[in-house]
C-alpha positions in Angstrom: 113.5 100.1 77.0 113.2 102.2 80.2 110.1 104.3 80.4 111.0 108.0 80.1 107.5 109.3 79.8 107.6 110.7 83.4 109.9 113.4 82.2 106.9 115.1 80.6 105.3 115.5 84.0 104.7 119.1 85.2 107.1 118.7 88.1 110.0 119.3 85.6 111.4 122.1 83.6 113.3 121.8 80.3 116.6 122.0 82.1 115.7 118.8 84.0 114.8 117.0 80.8 118.1 118.1 79.3 120.0 116.8 82.4 118.3 113.5 82.2 119.3 113.0 78.6 122.8 114.1 79.1 123.4 111.9 82.1 121.8 108.9 80.4 124.2 109.3 77.5 127.1 109.7 79.9 126.1 106.5 81.8 125.8 104.5 78.6 129.4 105.5 77.6 131.1 105.5 81.0 129.6 103.0 83.4 130.7 99.4 83.1 131.1 96.3 85.3 134.8 97.1 86.0 133.6 99.8 88.4 132.5 97.0 90.7 135.9 95.2 91.0 137.2 97.2 93.9 134.7 99.5 95.8 137.3 102.0 97.0 139.0 102.4 93.6 135.7 102.4 91.8 134.3 105.2 93.9 137.4 107.3 93.6 137.3 106.8 89.8 133.6 107.6 89.6 133.9 110.7 91.7 136.7 111.9 89.4 134.7 111.1 86.2 131.5 112.6 87.4 133.4 115.7 88.5 135.1 116.0 85.2 131.8 115.7 83.4 130.3 118.5 85.5 127.6 116.4 87.2 128.9 116.8 90.7 128.1 120.5 90.5 124.5 119.5 91.1 125.4 118.1 94.6 126.5 121.5 96.0 124.9 124.8 96.5 126.3 128.2 95.9 126.3 131.4 97.9 122.7 132.2 97.0 121.0 128.9 96.3 120.7 125.4 97.8 121.0 122.3 95.5 118.1 121.6 93.2 116.4 118.5 94.6 114.7 117.6 91.3 118.1 117.5 89.6 119.6 115.4 92.4 116.6 113.0 92.3 116.8 112.6 88.5 120.5 112.1 88.7 120.3 109.5 91.4 117.5 107.6 89.6 119.5 107.5 86.4 122.8 106.5 88.0 121.2 103.8 90.2 119.5 102.3 87.2 122.9 101.8 85.6 125.0 101.0 88.7 124.7 101.2 92.5 128.3 102.4 93.0 127.8 105.3 90.6 124.8 106.4 92.5 126.7 106.0 95.8 129.6 108.1 94.5 127.4 110.9 93.4 125.1 110.9 96.4 127.8 110.9 99.1 129.4 114.0 97.5 126.1 115.8 98.2 125.3 114.4 101.6 128.9 114.8 102.8 129.0 118.5 101.8 125.4 119.2 102.4 125.8 120.9 105.8 128.4 123.2 104.2 126.1 124.0 101.3 123.2 124.8 103.7 124.8 126.4 106.7 128.5 127.0 105.9 130.2 130.4 106.0 131.3 132.0 102.7 134.8 131.0 103.5 133.9 127.4 104.2 131.9 127.2 101.0 134.7 128.7 99.0 137.3 126.3 100.5 135.4 123.0 100.1 132.5 123.2 97.6 134.5 123.8 94.4 136.7 120.8 95.3 133.7 118.6 95.9 132.1 119.7 92.7 135.2 119.1 90.6 135.7 115.6 92.2 139.0 116.8 93.7 137.8 116.2 97.3 135.7 113.2 98.5 133.1 114.2 101.2 131.6 112.2 104.1 128.8 112.7 106.6 129.8 111.3 110.1 126.9 111.1 112.4 126.2 107.4 113.3 127.8 105.9 116.4 128.2 102.3 117.7 125.6 102.9 120.4 123.6 105.6 118.5 121.9 104.9 115.2 118.6 106.6 114.4 118.6 108.3 117.8 121.2 111.0 116.9 120.3 113.2 119.8 122.0 110.8 122.2 125.4 110.6 120.5 128.4 110.4 122.8 131.2 111.9 120.6 132.2 115.2 122.3 133.9 118.4 121.2 135.4 120.9 123.7 136.7 124.4 123.0 140.4 124.9 123.9 141.5 128.4 123.0 141.4 128.8 119.2 140.7 125.1 118.7 138.1 122.4 119.2 139.1 119.0 120.5 137.0 116.1 119.4 136.9 112.7 121.2 134.7 109.8 120.2 133.9 107.2 117.6 131.7 107.0 114.5 130.6 103.9 112.6 129.0 102.8 109.3 130.3 106.0 107.7 130.0 106.1 104.0 133.2 107.0 102.2 135.0 106.1 105.4 138.6 105.4 104.5 138.6 107.3 101.2 137.1 110.6 102.2 139.2 113.8 102.2 137.0 115.4 105.0 134.3 114.3 107.4 131.4 116.6 108.4 131.3 115.4 112.0 128.6 115.8 114.6 129.6 116.0 118.3 128.2 117.0 121.6 129.3 120.5 122.8 127.0 120.7 125.8 124.8 123.8 125.2 121.9 121.7 126.4 120.6 118.2 126.8 119.9 115.8 124.0 119.5 117.4 120.6 120.1 120.9 121.9 123.8 120.3 122.7 125.2 119.1 119.4 127.4 120.9 116.9 128.8 120.2 113.4 132.4 120.4 112.3 134.6 120.0 109.2 137.3 117.5 110.1 140.2 116.7 107.6 140.6 113.0 107.0 144.2 113.0 108.1 143.1 113.9 111.6 140.9 110.8 112.0 141.9 107.2 112.5 140.2 104.5 110.4 139.7 101.8 113.0 137.9 99.2 110.8 136.6 98.8 107.3 133.1 97.4 107.2 132.0 94.9 104.6 128.3 94.9 103.5 126.2 92.7 101.2 126.6 95.4 98.5 130.2 96.5 98.6 130.6 100.2 99.4 133.4 102.1 101.2 132.3 102.1 104.9 134.3 102.4 108.0 134.4 102.9 111.8 136.3 106.1 112.7 138.1 107.1 115.9 138.6 110.7 117.0 141.5 110.6 119.5 141.8 114.2 120.8 141.4 115.5 117.3 142.3 119.2 117.1 140.7 121.5 114.5 140.6 125.3 114.2 137.8 127.2 115.9 136.4 128.2 112.5 135.9 124.6 111.5 132.5 124.6 113.2 129.5 124.8 110.8 126.9 127.3 112.1 126.8 128.1 115.8 127.5 125.8 118.8 124.3 123.9 119.6 122.9 124.0 116.1 124.3 120.6 115.1 121.1 118.6 115.4 119.1 121.1 113.2 122.0 121.2 110.7 122.1 117.4 110.5 118.4 117.0 110.2 118.1 119.7 107.5 120.9 118.1 105.6 119.2 114.6 105.8 115.9 116.1 104.9 117.3 117.7 101.8 118.7 114.4 100.5 115.9 112.1 101.9 113.9 112.3 98.7 116.9 111.4 96.6 117.3 108.1 98.5 113.9 107.3 97.3 115.0 108.3 93.8 117.9 105.8 94.0 115.4 103.1 95.0 113.3 104.1 92.1 116.3 103.7 89.8 116.9 100.2 91.1 113.2 99.3 90.7 113.0 100.6 87.2 116.1 98.5 86.3 114.5 95.4 87.9 111.3 95.9 85.9 113.3 96.3 82.7 115.3 93.1 83.5 112.0 91.2 84.3 110.4 92.4 81.0 113.3 91.2 78.9 113.5 87.9 80.7 109.8 87.2 80.5 109.8 88.1 76.8 112.7 85.8 76.0 112.2 82.9 78.3 110.6 80.0 76.5 108.1 77.7 78.2 107.3 75.1 75.6 105.6 76.7 72.7 105.0 80.0 74.6 107.0 82.4 76.6 107.0 83.4 80.3 105.4 86.7 79.2 102.4 84.8 77.9 101.6 83.5 81.3 98.7 85.4 83.1 100.5 85.2 86.5 103.6 86.8 85.0 101.5 89.5 83.4 99.8 90.3 86.7 103.2 90.5 88.4 104.6 92.8 85.8 101.5 95.0 86.1 102.0 95.3 89.9 105.7 96.1 89.4 104.9 98.9 87.0 102.2 100.3 89.3 104.7 100.4 92.2 107.3 102.1 90.1 104.9 104.8 88.9 103.5 105.4 92.4 107.0 105.9 93.7 108.0 108.2 90.9 104.9 110.4 91.6 105.7 110.7 95.3 109.4 111.3 94.7 109.0 114.1 92.1 106.1 115.7 93.9 108.3 115.9 97.1 111.3 117.1 95.1 109.2 119.8 93.5 107.9 120.9 96.9 111.4 121.2 98.2 112.6 123.3 95.2 109.5 125.5 95.0 109.3 126.0 98.8 106.2 127.1 100.7 104.5 124.6 103.1 106.5 122.3 105.3 107.6 119.4 103.1 108.9 116.9 105.6 105.8 114.7 105.4 106.1 114.5 101.6 109.8 113.7 101.8 109.2 111.0 104.3 106.3 109.5 102.3 108.5 109.5 99.1 111.5 107.8 100.9 109.3 105.3 102.7 107.2 104.2 99.7 110.0 104.1 97.2 112.4 102.0 99.2 109.8 99.6 100.4 108.2 99.3 97.0 111.6 98.8 95.3 112.4 95.9 97.7 109.2 94.2 96.5 109.7 94.9 92.8 113.2 93.6 92.9 112.2 90.5 94.9 109.5 89.8 92.3 112.1 90.2 89.5 114.4 87.7 91.3 111.5 85.3 91.7 110.6 85.6 88.0 114.2 84.7 87.1 114.1 81.5 89.1 117.6 80.1 89.8 119.3 82.7 87.7 117.9 85.4 90.0 120.1 84.3 92.9 123.2 83.7 90.7 126.0 86.2 91.2 126.7 88.2 88.1 123.0 88.4 87.1 121.7 92.0 87.4 118.7 91.3 89.6 120.9 89.5 92.1 123.0 92.6 92.3 119.9 94.8 92.7 118.6 92.6 95.5 121.8 93.3 97.5 121.9 97.0 96.6 118.3 97.8 97.7 118.3 96.5 101.2 120.3 99.3 102.9 118.1 102.0 101.5 115.3 101.0 103.9 117.7 101.7 106.8 120.1 104.6 106.1 119.2 108.3 106.2 116.1 107.5 108.3 114.9 103.9 108.5 111.4 103.1 107.3 110.2 103.0 110.9 111.4 106.6 111.4 109.7 107.8 108.3 106.4 106.3 109.5 106.9 108.3 112.8 107.5 111.5 110.9 104.4 111.0 108.8 102.2 110.1 111.7 103.4 112.9 113.9 102.7 115.4 111.2 99.2 114.1 110.6 98.4 114.2 114.3 99.8 117.8 114.5 97.4 118.8 111.8 94.5 117.0 113.4 95.0 118.9 116.7 94.9 122.3 115.1 
């Protein structure tokens, strides 16, 4: 039932349409409710299966090319429409290894990216701290050079894949300057880090608080140069920001599909819920929100792949609109379902829990508004 007409839009090439068809077929055969039984085991299994099927290759770059954002966005939309954990497993492989794909040395890429792409190694992105969420420039975790090693001390929290990752791309203060100018990025093996707490959320995903207790790593574990960590982190987040919107789009499309089926089949006397004018208006608004999000997302993804002008505003707009709109679409679908909409085990109830975090992570909605406004004001002053 899902509308696939958007694949004919000029943002896509034939390889993107082939990917969408192949991944759709894979999802129908391989994603099932058992994946939700235990989040840790489900994510490990999904990473293995996605790697075996070859889809995780999309999440990493190679020596000459960064990941294709249109492919990432299409994949996340498709996976999210089928199951939130499948999207999570795919996305975290990309975000966790993104700094290596974009800024790693040839040796770092050769060591880690094939393992990420095959599903052999689970990746994680460790930036957030207990006292430092969106304001990454003020993180407290520190790294000091000691001969041929770096020594890392500090704590990270709300780290996706925390507790199941094989390595953490970790951001720490190295002191080249104040604020954002004094941060660096490192590849830290999981066995060097202590998992202090597993964090439960309304939509179960592997999350943890990590402790770095004088963690020693080789000098060549740094990504890029000392002091480049903030730029590396922001470029990595910017690469994947559009794909967060794509995941929200997948959730919204599924909610619309569920609402259409429910409205069509729900009897109200001699008519159906779909015959009601209020229901029809609601469905129209939901479809409008979905298409608007898709246009913003795939425009921004195309801009990132093609290059040229600064695309941060387009990425921020895509992430902001898609996540906020998806929240409303899913809420409307829950309302349309009535009591069933808040019953555990019903798909729209699952979607309601899944969507909420997307308005927060990888740049909260408030941060996206700041990015958009500052870019507009910068242009206005020129």
